[in-house]
Backbone as a chain_set.jsonl record, in Angstrom:
{"seq": "MKTMKNILDTINCTAEKLRPESDETFLLQFDSDLEQLNERWKHLVSLSQKHNAKLRENLDLTQKLLDDIELQEKWIDKIVKDHLAREYTVHSELELAELNRKFQVSSEHMQ", "coords": {"N": [[0.837, -1.217, -0.103], [1.979, 1.41, 0.742], [4.054, 1.737, -1.183], [2.068, 1.683, -3.616], [0.825, 4.405, -2.722], [3.049, 6.116, -2.649], [3.278, 6.028, -5.388], [1.19, 6.736, -6.503], [1.307, 9.548, -5.393], [3.55, 10.408, -6.965], [2.3, 10.729, -9.529], [0.278, 12.074, -9.054], [2.256, 14.658, -8.637], [3.764, 15.009, -11.343], [1.58, 15.483, -12.624], [0.486, 17.542, -12.323], [3.025, 19.473, -12.983], [2.811, 18.866, -15.56], [0.671, 20.436, -16.157], [0.199, 23.022, -16.854], [2.054, 23.076, -19.658], [0.447, 21.36, -21.473], [-2.107, 20.697, -23.827], [-5.851, 21.788, -24.242], [-7.649, 19.749, -24.482], [-6.114, 17.315, -24.434], [-5.999, 18.312, -21.441], [-8.287, 17.93, -20.567], [-8.838, 15.075, -20.943], [-6.91, 14.076, -19.259], [-7.215, 14.753, -16.715], [-9.771, 13.815, -16.269], [-8.989, 11.11, -16.369], [-7.055, 11.381, -14.497], [-8.392, 12.065, -12.047], [-10.344, 9.161, -12.154], [-8.673, 7.662, -11.125], [-7.99, 8.648, -8.78], [-10.13, 8.377, -7.75], [-10.356, 5.533, -7.423], [-8.216, 5.018, -5.995], [-8.97, 5.294, -3.426], [-11.193, 4.017, -2.741], [-10.014, 1.502, -2.784], [-8.27, 2.338, -0.996], [-10.126, 2.562, 1.386], [-11.795, -0.175, 1.45], [-9.352, -1.611, 2.147], [-9.419, -0.695, 4.609], [-11.41, -1.749, 5.752], [-11.187, -4.218, 5.638], [-9.421, -4.775, 7.416], [-10.128, -3.701, 9.474], [-12.233, -6.134, 10.045], [-10.526, -8.266, 10.193], [-8.813, -7.588, 12.15], [-11.205, -7.637, 14.297], [-11.202, -10.456, 14.176], [-9.329, -11.563, 15.128], [-9.469, -10.862, 18.051], [-11.494, -12.052, 18.728], [-10.864, -14.589, 18.021], [-8.802, -15.125, 19.913], [-10.09, -14.637, 22.231], [-11.531, -16.964, 22.169], [-9.124, -18.5, 22.379], [-8.449, -17.846, 25.075], [-10.513, -18.811, 26.585], [-10.811, -21.436, 26.389], [-8.167, -22.067, 27.399], [-8.854, -21.719, 30.292], [-10.807, -23.666, 30.192], [-9.729, -25.791, 30.305], [-7.507, -25.718, 32.534], [-9.734, -26.115, 34.228], [-10.61, -28.498, 34.144], [-7.955, -30.172, 34.291], [-7.966, -29.469, 37.12], [-10.352, -31.126, 37.982], [-9.757, -33.757, 36.747], [-7.402, -33.985, 38.414], [-8.404, -33.961, 41.125], [-9.743, -35.731, 41.009], [-8.501, -38.328, 40.575], [-7.315, -37.974, 43.111], [-8.624, -38.829, 44.995], [-10.172, -42.069, 47.048], [-11.904, -44.736, 45.889], [-12.616, -46.492, 46.577], [-15.372, -49.326, 46.705], [-17.997, -50.794, 49.165], [-20.327, -51.428, 48.99], [-23.6, -52.997, 47.559], [-25.187, -50.161, 48.089], [-23.743, -48.375, 48.337], [-22.737, -48.347, 46.027], [-24.641, -47.436, 44.427], [-25.53, -44.686, 45.254], [-23.266, -43.727, 44.797], [-23.186, -43.872, 41.696], [-25.76, -42.183, 41.807], [-24.702, -39.457, 42.269], [-22.819, -39.093, 40.531], [-24.64, -39.477, 38.05], [-25.959, -37.171, 38.434], [-23.941, -35.177, 38.698], [-22.78, -35.17, 35.923], [-25.42, -34.307, 34.381], [-25.378, -31.73, 35.149], [-22.913, -30.884, 33.632], [-23.968, -30.598, 31.048]], "CA": [[-0.172, 0.156, 0.042], [2.597, 2.349, 0.858], [4.512, 1.867, -2.406], [1.222, 2.597, -4.418], [0.45, 5.409, -2.319], [3.88, 6.279, -3.293], [3.465, 6.28, -6.966], [0.06, 7.916, -7.173], [1.367, 10.856, -5.352], [4.213, 10.759, -7.771], [1.689, 10.687, -10.875], [-0.183, 13.498, -9.09], [2.869, 16.017, -8.64], [4.056, 15.099, -12.412], [0.231, 16.108, -13.806], [0.666, 19.498, -11.773], [4.565, 20.224, -13.803], [2.634, 18.919, -16.858], [-0.732, 21.396, -16.785], [0.437, 23.965, -18.104], [2.185, 22.788, -20.996], [-0.41, 20.849, -21.924], [-3.248, 21.621, -24.525], [-6.637, 22.309, -23.171], [-8.062, 18.649, -25.112], [-5.251, 16.344, -23.408], [-5.758, 17.823, -20.023], [-9.567, 17.258, -20.245], [-8.931, 14.144, -20.316], [-5.639, 13.656, -18.601], [-8.147, 15.253, -15.532], [-10.683, 13.389, -15.676], [-8.278, 9.87, -16.055], [-6.384, 11.029, -12.928], [-9.754, 11.416, -11.117], [-11.11, 8.264, -11.732], [-7.539, 6.849, -10.508], [-7.383, 8.97, -7.352], [-11.058, 7.554, -6.756], [-10.275, 3.917, -7.387], [-7.221, 4.765, -4.914], [-9.531, 5.924, -2.201], [-11.966, 2.925, -2.98], [-8.991, 0.412, -2.207], [-8.074, 2.243, 0.904], [-11.414, 2.203, 1.978], [-11.78, -1.554, 1.474], [-8.119, -2.105, 2.679], [-9.595, -0.302, 6.43], [-12.675, -2.396, 5.953], [-10.779, -5.825, 5.802], [-8.161, -4.521, 8.443], [-10.717, -4.059, 11.092], [-12.426, -7.471, 10.439], [-9.186, -9.406, 10.568], [-8.773, -7.39, 14.063], [-12.408, -7.985, 15.175], [-11.694, -11.978, 14.313], [-8.472, -11.937, 15.972], [-9.883, -10.637, 19.107], [-12.595, -13.512, 18.494], [-10.011, -16.059, 18.354], [-7.528, -14.567, 21.531], [-11.166, -15.028, 23.082], [-11.782, -18.368, 22.373], [-8.168, -19.179, 23.22], [-8.059, -18.102, 26.846], [-11.781, -19.323, 27.056], [-10.346, -22.906, 26.23], [-7.465, -22.48, 28.563], [-10.033, -21.843, 31.549], [-11.611, -24.75, 30.727], [-8.133, -26.667, 30.191], [-7.226, -25.498, 34.021], [-10.55, -26.549, 35.034], [-10.666, -29.976, 33.507], [-7.128, -30.464, 35.258], [-8.295, -29.724, 38.527], [-11.368, -32.111, 38.211], [-9.092, -34.727, 36.83], [-6.175, -34.105, 39.497], [-8.992, -34.404, 41.962], [-10.758, -37.47, 40.751], [-7.275, -38.836, 41.116], [-6.977, -37.93, 44.823], [-10.216, -39.571, 45.621], [-10.283, -43.256, 46.74], [-13.166, -45.043, 45.212], [-13.396, -48.145, 47.364], [-17.045, -49.586, 47.417], [-17.961, -52.083, 50.02], [-21.76, -52.369, 49.247], [-24.479, -52.382, 46.578], [-26.083, -49.14, 48.595], [-23.065, -46.872, 48.433], [-22.076, -48.195, 44.85], [-25.964, -47.006, 44.092], [-25.485, -43.459, 45.671], [-21.545, -42.486, 43.983], [-23.741, -43.433, 40.601], [-26.075, -41.267, 41.557], [-23.693, -38.108, 42.02], [-21.955, -39.042, 39.264], [-25.553, -39.064, 36.906], [-26.229, -35.189, 38.695], [-22.579, -34.38, 37.606], [-23.151, -35.758, 34.736], [-26.135, -33.482, 34.157], [-24.831, -30.42, 35.485], [-21.892, -30.165, 32.467], [-24.071, -30.917, 30.055]], "C": [[1.032, 1.282, 0.209], [3.207, 2.856, -0.616], [3.487, 2.778, -3.559], [0.537, 3.828, -4.085], [1.71, 6.288, -2.963], [4.056, 7.332, -4.877], [2.453, 6.829, -7.389], [0.631, 8.901, -6.739], [2.549, 11.11, -6.22], [3.57, 11.168, -9.319], [0.865, 11.757, -10.46], [0.734, 14.34, -9.164], [3.169, 15.792, -10.362], [2.94, 15.557, -12.944], [0.4, 17.019, -13.366], [2.112, 19.811, -12.913], [3.851, 19.953, -15.135], [1.701, 19.976, -17.713], [-0.018, 22.458, -17.788], [1.258, 24.002, -19.434], [1.452, 21.835, -21.819], [-1.751, 21.706, -22.703], [-4.397, 20.787, -23.879], [-7.374, 20.657, -23.666], [-7.409, 17.495, -24.128], [-5.657, 16.475, -21.738], [-7.059, 17.643, -19.262], [-9.577, 16.062, -19.612], [-8.116, 13.524, -19.319], [-6.662, 13.794, -17.079], [-8.614, 14.428, -15.322], [-9.825, 11.344, -15.804], [-7.464, 9.725, -14.742], [-7.411, 11.377, -11.709], [-10.316, 10.449, -11.131], [-10.359, 7.523, -11.008], [-7.578, 7.409, -9.008], [-8.767, 8.704, -6.762], [-11.026, 5.87, -6.833], [-9.332, 3.744, -6.331], [-8.33, 4.75, -3.634], [-10.465, 4.645, -1.805], [-11.028, 1.64, -2.431], [-8.823, 0.68, -0.909], [-9.131, 2.283, 1.836], [-11.685, 0.714, 2.351], [-10.572, -2.248, 2.09], [-8.717, -2.009, 4.358], [-10.498, -1.478, 6.758], [-11.983, -4.047, 6.439], [-9.813, -6.212, 6.653], [-8.959, -4.998, 9.857], [-11.416, -5.39, 10.959], [-11.298, -8.232, 10.875], [-8.839, -8.695, 12.073], [-9.793, -7.921, 14.837], [-11.956, -9.68, 14.976], [-10.211, -12.622, 15.282], [-8.407, -11.892, 17.057], [-10.828, -11.39, 19.639], [-11.722, -14.568, 19.097], [-9.054, -16.305, 19.505], [-9.233, -15.078, 22.684], [-11.178, -16.292, 23.672], [-10.416, -19.085, 22.941], [-8.181, -19.362, 24.937], [-9.837, -18.712, 27.273], [-10.875, -21.214, 27.272], [-8.801, -23.117, 27.486], [-7.629, -22.439, 29.774], [-10.281, -23.072, 31.629], [-10.649, -26.0, 30.95], [-8.042, -26.794, 31.701], [-8.481, -26.07, 34.566], [-10.975, -28.28, 34.669], [-9.38, -30.522, 33.876], [-7.203, -30.73, 36.636], [-9.346, -30.933, 38.761], [-10.721, -33.683, 38.017], [-7.584, -34.933, 38.153], [-7.386, -34.836, 41.029], [-9.933, -35.756, 42.213], [-9.36, -38.528, 40.972], [-7.405, -39.163, 42.539], [-7.68, -38.713, 45.377], [-9.991, -41.134, 45.596], [-11.518, -43.425, 46.686], [-13.195, -46.294, 45.565], [-14.898, -48.136, 47.716], [-16.914, -50.65, 48.053], [-19.48, -52.535, 50.052], [-22.41, -52.033, 48.009], [-25.125, -51.023, 47.006], [-24.733, -48.242, 48.267], [-22.203, -46.746, 47.192], [-23.526, -47.379, 43.76], [-25.644, -45.405, 44.431], [-24.045, -43.048, 44.863], [-22.723, -42.814, 42.306], [-24.617, -42.679, 40.443], [-26.34, -40.097, 41.379], [-23.282, -38.174, 41.304], [-23.124, -38.717, 38.424], [-25.503, -37.432, 37.545], [-25.691, -34.659, 38.355], [-23.0, -34.601, 36.547], [-24.186, -34.264, 34.135], [-25.813, -32.153, 34.236], [-23.814, -29.847, 34.358], [-22.367, -30.342, 31.316], [-24.845, -29.458, 30.222]], "O": [[0.751, 2.259, -0.486], [2.99, 3.953, -1.129], [3.712, 3.844, -4.132], [-0.233, 4.356, -4.888], [1.4, 7.154, -3.78], [4.514, 8.406, -5.266], [2.469, 7.42, -8.469], [0.721, 9.685, -7.683], [2.687, 12.33, -6.311], [4.224, 11.804, -10.146], [0.584, 12.541, -11.366], [0.327, 15.241, -9.897], [2.599, 16.743, -10.897], [3.18, 16.2, -13.966], [0.568, 17.827, -14.279], [1.817, 20.644, -13.769], [4.176, 20.753, -16.012], [1.686, 20.322, -18.894], [0.178, 22.567, -18.999], [1.102, 24.935, -20.222], [1.932, 21.538, -22.912], [-2.245, 22.796, -22.415], [-4.309, 19.716, -23.278], [-7.822, 20.29, -22.58], [-8.036, 16.902, -23.251], [-5.708, 15.551, -20.926], [-7.216, 17.373, -18.071], [-9.969, 15.761, -18.485], [-8.507, 12.593, -18.615], [-6.755, 12.769, -16.403], [-8.292, 13.845, -14.286], [-10.391, 10.46, -15.16], [-7.201, 8.716, -14.087], [-7.212, 10.981, -10.56], [-11.068, 10.353, -10.161], [-10.884, 6.72, -10.237], [-7.222, 6.672, -8.088], [-8.88, 8.73, -5.536], [-11.8, 5.166, -6.184], [-9.336, 2.696, -5.685], [-8.178, 3.786, -2.883], [-10.486, 4.275, -0.631], [-11.524, 0.86, -1.617], [-9.012, -0.052, 0.062], [-8.957, 2.031, 3.028], [-11.789, 0.421, 3.542], [-10.713, -3.388, 2.534], [-8.565, -2.909, 5.184], [-10.409, -2.107, 7.812], [-12.314, -4.759, 7.388], [-9.35, -7.341, 6.812], [-8.794, -5.848, 10.732], [-11.197, -6.026, 11.989], [-11.275, -8.787, 11.973], [-8.623, -9.418, 13.046], [-9.563, -8.56, 15.863], [-12.52, -10.332, 15.855], [-10.083, -13.691, 15.879], [-7.554, -12.595, 17.598], [-11.038, -11.447, 20.851], [-11.772, -15.18, 20.164], [-8.637, -17.386, 19.923], [-9.212, -15.77, 23.702], [-11.002, -16.715, 24.814], [-10.458, -20.013, 23.749], [-8.035, -20.311, 25.707], [-10.094, -18.974, 28.448], [-10.541, -21.818, 28.292], [-8.558, -24.099, 28.187], [-6.811, -22.973, 30.524], [-10.14, -23.724, 32.663], [-10.871, -26.973, 31.67], [-8.435, -27.842, 32.214], [-8.242, -26.653, 35.623], [-11.807, -28.934, 35.298], [-9.517, -31.745, 33.829], [-6.776, -31.7, 37.262], [-9.154, -31.678, 39.723], [-10.981, -34.62, 38.771], [-7.042, -35.972, 38.529], [-7.191, -35.855, 41.691], [-10.49, -36.394, 43.106], [-9.509, -39.542, 41.654], [-7.56, -40.273, 43.05], [-7.273, -39.337, 46.357], [-9.685, -41.667, 44.529], [-12.322, -42.649, 47.202], [-13.769, -47.158, 44.903], [-15.523, -47.439, 48.515], [-16.029, -51.471, 47.812], [-19.946, -53.474, 50.699], [-22.052, -51.055, 47.353], [-25.786, -50.607, 46.055], [-25.054, -47.137, 47.828], [-21.374, -45.867, 46.958], [-23.369, -46.902, 42.636], [-25.479, -44.85, 43.345], [-23.953, -41.928, 44.361], [-23.045, -41.747, 41.783], [-24.763, -42.209, 39.314], [-27.292, -39.535, 40.837], [-23.061, -37.043, 40.874], [-22.957, -37.636, 37.861], [-24.895, -36.585, 36.891], [-26.031, -33.667, 37.71], [-23.951, -33.869, 36.273], [-23.651, -33.326, 33.543], [-26.026, -31.443, 33.253], [-23.778, -28.642, 34.107], [-21.581, -30.319, 30.37], [-25.41, -28.944, 29.256]]}, "num_chains": 1, "name": "protein.A"}
């Protein structure tokens, strides 16, 4: 973009230098072409700015998602660590039924 802007500036400066030496017919066509070129440049800059804004928005969204994933990973790691630290020896069918019920309640809350 910077290179293109420099080229456009050079064209505009050259046009100003040629203006006094040009005949009117050439000047009318030249001014028209130069105006079109400058308008196309403004349009290109506008599109570029919109595209850049959209990229920035998507970058921010991606960063938020990565932060959320990191938070969830920490949460899961804590749960796994807590789970592995517990003793799960079952001594009766009643105790097994109770643990199964707690597991189902926990599963429902996670969904």
